[in-house]
N, C-alpha and C positions, 0 to 999 in steps of 0.2 A: 364087508361094506366097501363101496367104491367112493372114495373121498371126493373124487371129481364130480360126483353127482350133487355135491353140496354147493357147487359154484352157481352163482346167480349173476344177473346183469347189475354191475355196480355203476353208479353215476360217475362219469368220467371227470377227473381233476387233472389240470395241467399247471405246471409251474414254469415261469419264464424268468430266468435270472439275467440281468443286464448290468455289466460292469460291477458285479457284486464284490464287496470287500468288507472284512471285519478286522478291527484293530482293538487291542487292549493296551491302553496307554500309548506308547510309541511303537509297539510291536505289531506288525501286520500278520495276522494268522493266514489269511488268504486275500487276494486282491485281483481284480480284473476278470472275474468269472462271468462269462456269458454263455448260457446254455438253455435249451428248452427240454424240459422233462415231460414227455408225452404220456398220456394214459396208456397203460399196458406195457410200459417200459420198465425194465429192472436195471438200475444203475449201481455199480459197485463204486463206492467212494474209498479210494485207496491211499495208502501212505504209511510211513513208519509210526510207531508210538510217539505221541506228542506232536504230530504234524498238524493237527487241527481238524481231524475227521469228525469228532463229536461236536466241536464248535460249529462246523458247517451244517450238520444235521439239526442242531438246535436253532440255527438261524433259519433253516427251511421250515422248521416247526412253528416259528413265530415266537419262541421263547426268548430269542436274542434278536435285537434289531440290527440290521447291517449298518456299518459305519459310512459306507458309500455305495452307490448303485441302487438298483431296485429289484424287488421280487414281486412278480405279479402272479396271482392265482386266478384260475377260471374253473368254474364248476358247471358242467353241462353247457359249456359255451358262454356262461355269464360270469362277469367279474365277481370275485370273492374277496372280501376284506380280510386283512391279516388277522384281525381279532376274531373272525369266524372260522379260521382254519382248524383250531383244536377240535371242534365238533365233528370234523371230517377226517381226523387224523388218528391213526393207531401207532403206538411207539413202544418198542421193547429195547431195553438197555440194562446191562448189569447193575448200573448205579441207581436205577429207579427202584424205589422201595415198595414193598408190599405191606399190607396191614397185618402184621404178624400176630396180633392178639386175636384174630378171627380164625375160625376153622376154614377149611377149603370151601365148603359149601356156602358159608356165610360170606366169604370173600367174593365169590362169584355172584351171589345175589346182590351184594352191595355194589360191586363194580358195574354190573350190567344195568343198574338204574341210571347210570350216567353215560355208559358206552355200550349200547345194545349189541348183541351178537348177530351174526348173519342169519337170514331166514332158514329155518329148519334146525337151528342149533340153540339149545337151552343149556342151563347149568349142568343138568344131569348128562346130557350128550357130550358136553365139553369134558367133563370128568372122565367119561368113557374114552374119548379120543386121546386123552392124556395118559391113559392106563393108570389112573389114580383112584379107582373105585374103592380100594381098601383104606384110602386116606381122606375120604370125604368129610369125616368128622374130626380129623386131626388138625391141631393148631398149626398155622403156617410157620410159626417160629420153631416148630419141631421138624420141619422139612429139611432135607439135605440141600446143599447149594444147587445141585443138579435139578432137584424137584422144583425149587423156586424158579430157576431159569426156564424150565419147561412151562411152568405156569405163566410167567411173564410173556413168553413167546405165544402161547395159546391164546391169551387175552388179546394180543395184537393181531395174530394171524386170523382169528375168527371174529374179530370186530367187524361190524358193518360200516366200514370206513374205506373211502377210495384212495387215501394217501397212507402208505405204510412205510415207516422208518424203522430200520433194524440196526442197532449198534452192537457190533461184535456178538452176533447171535449165538454162537456155540460156546461162549464162555461158561465154564463149570459143567459142561455136558460130557458124559462118557461116550463111548462109541455108539451105544444104543440110542442115546439122546441125540447125537449128531444125525443118525439115520432118521430118527423121528422128525427132526427139524427139516431135513431135506424133503421128506415125503409131504409134510404139511405146508411147507413154503411153496412147493410146486402146486399143491392142490388148491391153494387160495390166492395165487398171484394174478390170475387172469383178470384183465381190465383195470387193475390197480396201477397207480404210480408208485413204484417201489424204489427207495434209496437204501442201500445197505453199506454200512461202514465196516471195513475189515482190512486186515493184512494177512489173512489166512486164505489161500486160494480155494480150499475146499468149501469155504463158506459161501463164496460168490460165484461158483462155477456156472450156475444157471443164468447169471446176469448177461444181458445182451449189450450193455454199455459199461465203460469204465471211465472214471474221472479221478485223476491223480492230483491230490491236494497240492503237492509240492510244485506242480506246474503253475500254480497261481500264487506263489510266494515271493516273486520278484516284483519290484516296483515298476509299474508300467511306464514306458517312455512317454514323455510329453510331446 
């Protein structure tokens, strides 16, 4: 199978950050971030552990509101309200939980009621793409950490969503899992706005832009 044959035209989504900042109590996590994230771009959000990479992604997702500055979203050239962002967003992170009391097939059937998969992909096809055919009736709680991470990635990569956020995507993956991630990330990135949080160069080698969180942690001059 040629995975690139699964690519279709995704509605374009653009994010414009202007003077963006996020503070918890008196501590600024980032401040003064101005950048345009264009459709089709892949941006690596970089920085050491604890620098605020996940906080930045959660702000872009709409889960956290900025302390100062603005985030503007446009979908197919029209303004998109922040409360409508989640329906156009796919997100994978090690800390996001799965419904572990469900089987793999049940999990996919439940999840795709709320977040449809890309055209040409259904639950059975996604199980095949993950190489988990023998685990279709297995409970998620019985999965290894690597199997769970592959499932989280697959649900995000193959979601029919123009905005893709990946937080430390190769966490818990072995060498075969990392190779799987690279193959399918490349196969599904066209036309999307992708932000990828990482401090592992191999994870973000395909990204065409880099944003270092620590560049936005000093207080802007008045």
